[in-house]
C-alpha positions, 0 to 999 in steps of 0.5 A: 197586776202588781202593786209594789212598795220599797220600804226603807231599803238599805244594802251595804257591802262591808263599808260600801253603801249601795242603797240607803233608805230607799222608799218607793211606791209603784202602782199596778201596770206602771212602767218604771225606769230606774235611771242613774250613773254607773254604781248608783244602785239601780241594778242592786235594787232590781236584784233585790226585787228579783230575790237575787240579793238580800236587803241589809234593812227594810222590806219589799211588799207586793200587793200589801204582803211582805215578800222580802224573804220569799225565795227567788224561784217562788216570786213569779218574776220575769227578768231579762238580763243585760247578757240575755243568758239564753241557752245556746244549745236550745231552740227559740221555742225551747228557750221560751218554754224553759220556765214552763218546763221547770214548772212541770207544764206538759209539752203540748201546753209549753209548745202552744205558749211558745208559739203564741209568744214568738208571734207576740214578739214578732218572731212567728215561725222561728220556734225551731230555729237555733238561737245562735242563728238569730240576730242581736235584736231577735235574741232580745225578743226571745229573752223577752218572750222567755220572761213573759212565758211564766205570766209574771206578776212583775217584769224586770229588765236590766239594760237589755238594749245597751249592746244594740245599735241606735236604730235597733235600740229605738225600735225595740224600745217602742215595741217593748212599751207597746207590749207592756201596755198590751199586757198591763204587767208592772215593769221595772226597766234599768237604764243609764240612758236618759233618752231611753228613759224619757221615751218609754217610762210612765215614771222615772226614778233617778238614783245617785249614790244609793238614794232616790234623788227624784221620782216623777213623770218624764216631763216632771224630772226634765222640766222641774228638777228637784236637785242640781244633780237631776238638773244636770243629769237629765239632758243638757242644762244651764244651772246658774247661781243667781240672786233674786232682788225683790221688786227688781231683776234676777242677777247672775254674776253681776249681770241682769237676766231680766225681771221675773214674773208670777211666783218667781217675782216673790222670791228673794236671795240666792237660788239655783236657776235651771234653764234648758238650752231651748229656752235661750235666745241668741241675738247680735250684739246691740239687738236686745240690750241685755247685759249678758254677752257671750263668745261662741266657742263651738257649734255642732249639728244634732240632727233636728237641732243646732247646739251652740256653746258659749262662754260668759265671764268664764262660765259655759252656757249652752243654747239649742235651736231648731236646725231649719236654717244655717247657724247665725253665729260661728266660733269666735262671734260675740252674741247677746244671750236672752233667757226666757225666765218664764220657762226657767225653774228654781231648783228647791234648796 
């Protein structure tokens, strides 16, 4: 297994900065998701690790050794590209064994390894089938098996499921995670899909404009965002500019949100408060006595949840609740909004 570190990595293209001072430690056997919007630098970082891009400054270390200048074909890294890049004129088994063939492994051993991996990724008996005859999900599995055939020290995946339908994508996410746990190979997975990252990552590394905004477990980046960008990027959120008055209530836009407790009660001054929609409660006007009144603008069903969008003094507020009963409020209704401050998070300034 591989322990990996990025040390002050920078990459510029003329006047454009793709990466700026990226520092990251990755433990052996970790499954890391590089997450961020298009153009944030996540694929550039992956390509630097694969040896397909060079750094402008900084170094990459693997197991304590600097391998920044090691040619890509000597890095023993398995990579699944977004386009898959399978060879259409080769069979499933020949595609899987291609890297072994390049390395001079004899035919019998290549065939045995290909058979082993077709079974491992759930394609037993398909070694002789042309890849052109496979479904999209099956081709994804062949690409994964080909990357694993060389027994890589690192396994890299660049948005491999982006072109698949939702059901198949979720199924393959689970299968890839199970496979990674079984093999114990250190894995970096690039995605722009927050739900995908939350479902499979040991840690999520969130990039924005070439810098790391936050790195942490899915729970940490969701519940305890370290910047306003992370708070808004990781799912739906309500970020409020509030004021903490010592010994009194939290005030937002002249409205009392209630009395804080615990460490939050020691705060003072202006802060940004992150409140996830599941920690709001809607009630008929006059029920709770809260001064926060909103007008319902939109209600939509999201499978297991109902999402309600409200406006309060021109500000957009989102509430979600379990869809085990009909929505209590419709468009145009007025509602009291109660914030559960114990579940809110003050974004570090």
